[in-house]
C-alpha positions as CSV (number, residue, x, y, z in Angstrom):
1,M,232.9,202.8,222.0
2,R,232.2,203.1,218.3
3,M,228.5,202.4,217.4
4,D,229.4,201.0,214.1
5,R,231.7,198.5,215.6
6,I,229.5,196.9,218.1
7,T,226.4,194.3,217.6
8,S,222.8,195.0,218.1
9,P,222.7,193.2,221.4
10,E,225.7,195.1,222.7
11,F,224.2,198.4,221.7
12,E,220.9,197.4,223.5
13,S,222.8,196.6,226.8
14,T,224.8,199.7,226.6
15,A,221.8,201.9,225.8
16,A,220.3,200.5,229.0
17,N,223.1,202.1,231.1
18,G,222.2,205.7,229.9
19,P,225.3,206.5,227.6
20,L,226.0,209.7,225.9
21,V,225.8,209.3,222.2
22,I,228.1,211.7,220.2
23,L,227.1,212.2,216.6
24,P,229.8,214.1,214.5
25,I,228.7,216.1,211.4
26,G,231.3,217.1,208.9
27,A,231.3,218.4,205.4
28,T,232.9,217.7,202.0
29,E,233.9,221.2,201.1
30,S,236.6,223.3,199.5
31,H,239.2,224.5,202.1
32,G,241.6,226.2,199.7
33,I,244.8,224.8,198.1
34,H,246.3,223.5,201.4
35,L,243.6,221.7,203.3
36,P,241.6,218.5,202.2
37,L,237.9,218.5,201.3
38,G,237.2,216.5,204.5
39,T,238.7,219.2,206.9
40,D,235.4,219.7,208.8
41,T,234.8,215.9,209.0
42,F,238.2,215.2,210.4
43,Q,238.0,217.8,213.0
44,A,234.6,216.7,214.2
45,E,235.6,213.2,214.3
46,Y,238.8,213.9,216.2
47,V,236.9,215.9,218.9
48,A,234.4,213.1,219.3
49,G,237.1,210.5,219.6
50,E,238.9,212.4,222.2
51,I,235.8,213.0,224.3
52,E,235.2,209.1,224.1
53,K,238.7,208.5,225.2
54,R,238.5,210.7,228.2
55,M,234.9,210.0,229.5
56,N,233.1,206.9,230.4
57,N,229.8,205.7,229.0
58,V,230.2,207.2,225.6
59,I,229.0,206.0,222.2
60,V,230.3,207.7,219.0
61,A,227.9,207.2,216.2
62,P,229.0,207.2,212.5
63,T,229.9,210.6,211.0
64,L,227.8,212.4,208.6
65,P,230.4,213.7,206.0
66,Y,228.0,216.0,204.2
67,G,226.5,219.4,205.0
68,N,224.5,222.5,203.6
69,H,226.6,225.1,201.9
70,S,226.1,228.5,200.5
71,S,229.4,230.4,200.0
72,L,231.4,227.6,198.5
73,K,228.8,225.2,197.1
74,N,229.9,226.0,193.5
75,V,233.6,225.4,194.1
76,P,234.7,222.0,192.9
77,G,234.7,219.2,195.4
78,T,232.1,220.8,197.6
79,V,229.1,218.3,198.1
80,N,225.9,220.3,198.9
81,V,222.9,218.9,200.7
82,S,219.7,221.0,200.6
83,F,218.4,222.6,203.8
84,D,215.2,220.4,203.9
85,A,217.1,217.3,203.3
86,L,219.7,217.9,206.0
87,R,217.0,218.8,208.5
88,S,214.8,215.8,207.7
89,F,217.8,213.4,207.6
90,M,219.0,214.6,211.0
91,S,215.6,214.4,212.6
92,D,215.2,210.8,211.3
93,V,218.5,209.9,212.8
94,L,217.9,211.4,216.2
95,I,214.4,210.1,216.4
96,S,215.8,206.6,215.7
97,L,218.4,206.9,218.4
98,A,215.9,208.0,220.9
99,S,213.5,205.3,219.9
100,H,216.2,202.7,220.9
101,G,216.5,204.3,224.3
102,I,219.2,207.0,223.9
103,K,218.3,209.9,226.3
104,R,221.5,212.1,225.9
105,M,223.0,213.1,222.6
106,L,225.7,215.5,221.7
107,I,226.0,216.7,218.0
108,I,229.3,218.2,217.0
109,T,229.5,219.8,213.6
110,G,232.7,220.7,212.0
111,H,230.8,222.9,209.4
112,A,229.2,225.9,210.7
113,G,227.6,227.6,207.8
114,T,224.5,229.7,208.8
115,S,222.0,227.6,206.9
116,H,223.7,224.4,207.9
117,M,223.5,225.2,211.6
118,A,219.9,226.4,211.2
119,A,218.8,223.0,209.5
120,V,220.4,220.9,212.2
121,T,218.9,223.2,215.0
122,E,215.4,222.8,213.6
123,A,215.8,219.0,213.5
124,C,217.0,219.1,217.2
125,R,214.0,221.1,218.2
126,D,211.6,218.8,216.5
127,V,213.1,215.8,218.3
128,V,213.1,217.3,221.8
129,S,209.4,218.3,221.2
130,R,208.5,214.7,220.5
131,K,210.9,212.6,222.6
132,D,212.2,212.7,226.2
133,V,215.8,213.5,225.4
134,K,218.6,216.0,226.1
135,I,220.3,217.2,222.9
136,M,223.4,219.6,222.8
137,F,224.2,220.9,219.3
138,V,227.6,222.6,219.0
139,S,230.2,223.6,216.4
140,D,233.8,222.9,217.4
141,Y,235.1,225.7,215.2
142,I,232.8,228.3,216.9
143,I,233.9,227.2,220.4
144,A,237.6,227.8,219.4
145,A,236.8,231.1,217.4
146,E,234.8,232.5,220.6
147,C,237.8,232.0,222.9
148,E,239.7,235.2,223.3
149,E,243.1,233.4,223.1
150,F,242.3,232.1,219.7
151,R,240.8,235.3,218.1
152,F,243.0,236.3,215.1
153,E,242.0,239.3,213.1
154,G,240.5,238.6,209.8
155,D,240.5,234.7,210.4
156,G,237.9,232.4,209.2
157,H,237.3,229.6,206.8
158,G,240.4,227.5,206.3
159,G,242.4,230.1,208.1
160,I,244.9,230.0,211.1
161,I,242.6,228.0,213.4
162,E,241.6,225.4,210.9
163,T,245.0,225.0,209.5
164,S,246.6,224.6,212.8
165,R,244.2,222.1,214.0
166,M,244.7,220.0,210.9
167,L,248.5,220.2,211.3
168,D,247.8,218.5,214.7
169,I,245.2,216.1,213.6
170,G,246.5,215.0,210.2
171,P,249.7,216.8,209.2
172,A,250.4,214.4,206.3
173,I,247.3,215.5,204.4
174,V,248.0,219.2,204.8
175,K,249.8,220.6,201.8
176,K,252.9,222.8,202.1
177,E,251.4,226.0,200.7
178,R,250.3,228.6,203.3
179,P,247.9,230.9,201.5
180,S,246.0,233.9,202.7
181,G,242.8,235.4,201.9
182,K,240.0,237.9,202.9
183,F,236.3,238.0,203.2
184,A,234.6,240.3,200.8
185,D,231.5,241.8,202.3
186,S,228.4,241.8,200.0
187,S,226.9,244.7,202.0
188,G,223.6,242.9,202.4
189,I,223.2,242.0,198.6
190,I,221.9,238.5,198.2
191,L,224.3,236.8,195.7
192,K,223.6,234.3,193.2
193,D,227.1,232.8,193.7
194,A,228.2,233.6,197.2
195,S,231.8,232.3,196.5
196,S,232.6,235.8,195.4
197,C,232.7,236.6,199.2
198,I,235.6,234.2,199.6
199,P,237.5,234.9,196.5
200,D,240.7,233.3,197.6
201,G,238.9,230.2,198.9
202,I,240.0,230.9,202.5
203,V,239.7,233.7,205.1
204,G,243.0,234.4,207.1
205,D,246.7,234.3,206.9
206,T,247.7,230.6,207.4
207,S,251.4,231.4,207.4
208,K,250.8,231.8,211.1
209,A,249.5,228.4,211.6
210,D,251.3,225.6,213.3
211,A,250.8,222.2,214.8
212,E,251.6,223.3,218.4
213,L,248.9,226.1,218.3
214,G,246.5,223.3,216.7
215,E,247.2,221.0,219.7
216,K,246.4,223.8,222.0
217,I,243.2,224.7,220.2
218,N,242.1,221.0,219.9
219,N,242.7,220.4,223.7
220,Y,240.8,223.5,224.5
221,I,237.6,222.4,222.5
222,V,237.6,219.0,224.1
223,G,238.0,220.3,227.5
224,E,235.4,222.9,227.1
225,L,233.0,220.3,225.6
226,I,233.6,217.8,228.6
227,R,233.0,220.7,231.0
228,R,229.7,221.5,229.2
229,I,228.8,217.7,229.1
230,N,229.2,217.4,232.9
231,E,227.3,220.6,233.5
232,V,224.2,220.0,231.4
233,L,224.2,216.4,229.8
234,S,225.2,214.4,232.9
């Protein structure tokens, strides 16, 4: 069930049945010359939609398509939201859902930048300290990257995992180019423009990406999240 497609009375009656509300968070961020700016958004929305299809009593809330960025915030097309703004916004959204009777929430973020993750985590902590709710906050990318089967040496932002997933989710919006790039370690130096750490705009060799692998990764993420939901959010 999509929250933005139902009426207020329908939401009220559904909320009374203890649904799980999934809130996808994406980003509008550069992903090289081959992937669209909405890559993180499309991935999070896809996972949320698949969980909703495969489980009962699930509401998918509207997606937040912006995030907090550091490494690529100065690259054309990336839309950056400050740490404080993201934390405050997420806290307000979650408090509002809790105030309307939602007790279980899953936040799925397609963007996994360090500051971005910290801002949303702080918002979740604030809400659970004030409301009687359970909140799980995960990155679909991290779930895939931590799986031994999908660990590709030197892979990262816009690389094999993300390119393969997008070839499964939306092949028509993936360009034909298959670039490669490496992460340049700053050795602990705090940089004014951290984009120098990703000089090629991506990390990994995308020539190894394909839709079949993407489907496998996407199915793994969805299955793993359903397992976690049944284990701790039921």
